[in-house]
LUMKEBA-830665 format. One record per residue (C-alpha): residue in three letters; x, y, z. Coordinates in steps of 0.1 Angstrom, whole numbers, padded with zeros to 4 digits, always signed. Example, Ala and Ser with C-alpha at 12.3 -4.5 7.8 and 13.67 -1.06 7.14 Angstrom:
ALA+0123-0045+0078 SER+0137-0011+0071 
//
This chain:
MET+1074+0869+0705 ALA+1068+0889+0738 ARG+1075+0868+0769 HIS+1039+0869+0782 LYS+1021+0869+0749 VAL+1005+0837+0735 GLU+1003+0833+0697 ILE+0981+0805+0683 SER+0995+0797+0648 GLY+0970+0805+0621 VAL+0943+0816+0645 ASN+0930+0851+0651 THR+0922+0850+0689 ALA+0900+0881+0684 ASN+0877+0860+0662 ILE+0874+0830+0685 LYS+0838+0824+0693 VAL+0826+0821+0728 LEU+0798+0796+0732 SER+0768+0801+0753 ASN+0757+0774+0778 GLU+0728+0764+0755 GLU+0752+0760+0725 MET+0775+0739+0747 LEU+0748+0715+0758 GLU+0737+0711+0722 LEU+0772+0704+0710 PHE+0777+0679+0738 GLU+0745+0660+0728 ARG+0758+0658+0693 TYR+0793+0647+0705 LYS+0779+0620+0728 SER+0759+0608+0698 GLY+0790+0603+0678 ASP+0795+0637+0660 LYS+0833+0642+0661 PHE+0829+0677+0645 ALA+0809+0687+0675 ARG+0840+0679+0696 ASP+0861+0702+0675 ASP+0836+0730+0679 ILE+0836+0726+0717 ILE+0873+0727+0719 ASN+0876+0758+0696 GLY+0848+0775+0715 ASN+0868+0772+0748 LEU+0903+0783+0736 LYS+0897+0818+0751 LEU+0890+0801+0784 VAL+0925+0785+0783 LEU+0940+0819+0774 SER+0922+0835+0804 ILE+0935+0809+0828 LEU+0971+0816+0817 LYS+0968+0850+0834 PHE+0970+0833+0868 PHE+1005+0819+0859 ASN+1021+0853+0848 LYS+1046+0850+0876 THR+1061+0818+0863 ASP+1092+0817+0839 GLU+1076+0791+0817 ASN+1070+0798+0781 LYS+1034+0809+0777 ASP+1031+0791+0744 ASP+1040+0758+0762 LEU+1016+0765+0790 PHE+0988+0772+0764 GLN+0995+0738+0748 VAL+0994+0721+0782 GLY+0962+0739+0790 CYS+0947+0726+0759 VAL+0955+0690+0770 GLY+0934+0698+0801 LEU+0906+0711+0779 LEU+0907+0679+0758 LYS+0904+0657+0789 ALA+0876+0678+0802 VAL+0857+0676+0769 ASP+0861+0638+0769 ASN+0851+0633+0805 PHE+0824+0659+0810 ASP+0789+0646+0814 PRO+0760+0671+0811 SER+0740+0652+0836 TYR+0764+0665+0863 GLY+0741+0696+0863 VAL+0771+0721+0862 LYS+0784+0744+0835 PHE+0812+0729+0814 SER+0835+0759+0824 THR+0829+0750+0861 TYR+0841+0715+0855 CYS+0868+0725+0830 VAL+0887+0753+0848 PRO+0901+0730+0876 MET+0912+0704+0851 ILE+0930+0730+0829 GLN+0947+0746+0860 GLY+0957+0712+0873 GLU+0972+0702+0841 ILE+0993+0734+0839 ARG+1003+0731+0876 ARG+1015+0695+0870 TYR+1036+0706+0841 ILE+1052+0735+0861 ARG+1058+0711+0890 ASP+1074+0683+0870 ASN+1096+0708+0852 SER+1107+0726+0883 SER+1144+0728+0891 ILE+1135+0717+0927 ARG+1132+0680+0930 VAL+1102+0667+0948 SER+1099+0631+0960 ARG+1076+0608+0940 SER+1055+0600+0971 LEU+1049+0638+0977 LYS+1040+0642+0940 ASP+1016+0613+0942 LEU+0999+0627+0973 ALA+0997+0662+0957 TYR+0980+0646+0926 ARG+0955+0627+0948 ILE+0947+0659+0967 MET+0941+0679+0935 LYS+0919+0651+0921 LEU+0899+0648+0952 LYS+0894+0686+0954 GLU+0882+0687+0918 GLU+0857+0658+0925 ILE+0844+0674+0956 SER+0842+0708+0939 VAL+0822+0694+0910 SER+0799+0670+0929 LYS+0792+0690+0961 GLY+0800+0726+0949 TYR+0825+0736+0976 ASP+0863+0735+0982 PRO+0872+0709+1009 SER+0892+0720+1040 ILE+0926+0707+1049 GLU+0910+0686+1077 GLU+0885+0670+1053 LEU+0911+0662+1027 ALA+0934+0646+1054 SER+0905+0625+1068 LEU+0894+0612+1033 LEU+0931+0604+1022 GLY+0940+0589+1056 VAL+0970+0613+1061 THR+0979+0642+1085 CYS+0971+0678+1079 THR+1008+0685+1079 GLU+1012+0660+1050 ILE+0984+0677+1031 VAL+1000+0711+1036 GLU+1035+0698+1025 ALA+1021+0682+0994 ILE+1002+0713+0984 ASP+1034+0735+0990 SER+1054+0711+0969 ARG+1034+0723+0939 ARG+1042+0759+0944 THR+1065+0777+0920 PRO+1098+0789+0936 ILE+1101+0826+0940 SER+1130+0851+0941 ILE+1142+0863+0975 PHE+1137+0898+0961 GLU+1100+0892+0957 PRO+1080+0919+0974 ILE+1057+0905+1001 TYR+1043+0936+1017 ASN+1038+0973+1009 ASP+1015+0996+1029 GLY+1024+1027+1009 GLY+1058+1030+1024 ASP+1089+1010+1022 THR+1085+0977+1005 ILE+1093+0945+1025 TYR+1110+0919+1003 LEU+1113+0882+1011 TYR+1150+0884+1020 ASP+1140+0909+1047 GLN+1124+0879+1065 ILE+1155+0856+1062 GLU+1174+0853+1095 ASP+1210+0866+1095 LYS+1227+0839+1117 LYS+1261+0858+1117 ASN+1245+0888+1132 ASN+1218+0874+1153 ASN+1218+0892+1187 VAL+1184+0879+1198 ASP+1185+0866+1234 ILE+1185+0828+1232 ASP+1161+0825+1262 ILE+1136+0847+1245 LYS+1139+0828+1213 MET+1135+0794+1231 ALA+1104+0808+1250 VAL+1088+0820+1218 ASN+1095+0786+1201 ASN+1080+0767+1230 ALA+1049+0789+1230 ILE+1044+0783+1193 ASP+1049+0745+1197 GLU+1019+0746+1222 LEU+0996+0760+1195 GLU+0974+0738+1174 GLU+0989+0727+1140 ARG+0965+0748+1120 GLU+0973+0779+1142 GLN+1010+0774+1137 TYR+1006+0771+1098 ILE+0984+0803+1097 LEU+1007+0824+1117 ASP+1037+0812+1097 GLN+1020+0819+1064 ARG+1007+0852+1076 PHE+1037+0868+1093 VAL+1067+0849+1078 ILE+1056+0843+1042 GLY+1034+0874+1041 LYS+1001+0860+1027 THR+0968+0878+1032 GLN+0939+0864+1051 THR+0920+0861+1018 GLU+0947+0841+1002 LEU+0949+0817+1031 ALA+0911+0813+1032 SER+0911+0803+0995 GLU+0940+0779+1001 LEU+0925+0762+1031 GLY+0889+0762+1018 ILE+0875+0782+1047 SER+0862+0818+1051 GLN+0884+0848+1056 ALA+0864+0854+1089 GLN+0875+0820+1101 ILE+0912+0827+1093 SER+0909+0859+1113 ARG+0894+0842+1143 VAL+0921+0815+1143 GLU+0949+0840+1139 LYS+0935+0862+1168 LYS+0931+0831+1190 ALA+0967+0820+1183 ILE+0981+0855+1190 GLU+0961+0857+1223 SER+0975+0822+1233 LEU+1010+0834+1226 LYS+1005+0865+1247 LYS+0993+0844+1276 THR+1020+0818+1274 LEU+1048+0845+1272 LYS+1036+0866+1301 
//
């Protein structure tokens, strides 16, 4: 089997029926009334949704058949917990649950050990984000999550980062059409570090004077290499807000270092 191909035993994925919203509501009415066959129809009608979500995990080394099975667990949980009275489409409710189930599987099977307290916080964050997304229709910001959970923004960021999949140091992080910049290009070579220590200390002190969110955004933009759009999605704010925070932080650094 090809590494990134998912094969469902005995099922021709090309013939899987995709249900309309009206069909979904009708099936849920039958299921809530005790029709167990309706539950099977809902599950079978959303297998393609699980397959489509796997595309977001193509960079992982996990077996795609295993991830599909895990995604189906998330689908089953969504089917059993969905209430049509929420007033949202099943797919809107279902996708975060499938993604969360897959991410938990990848996190728990990672070669990097994460503390139980950090795992628990990451789970609470994910659950709270799903609840707010479903009930209020938007993704909460880092600040809102920290306030609701009674922790600091730094703890929120660390918990979210703990769920990320490790990447190779040869992972390309930037390419503007010229030479590609890889992650290892951003790693400091301490044996051949000729940077003036006074300048380095001044820069570190200037960065320490920035707000916590400004420090995080600069680090993710210019060290990790994320785009403003990626950060906006992660932090639950607009790309324009990321741009403003980034610009303000850079201006603050310039003033401090003059």
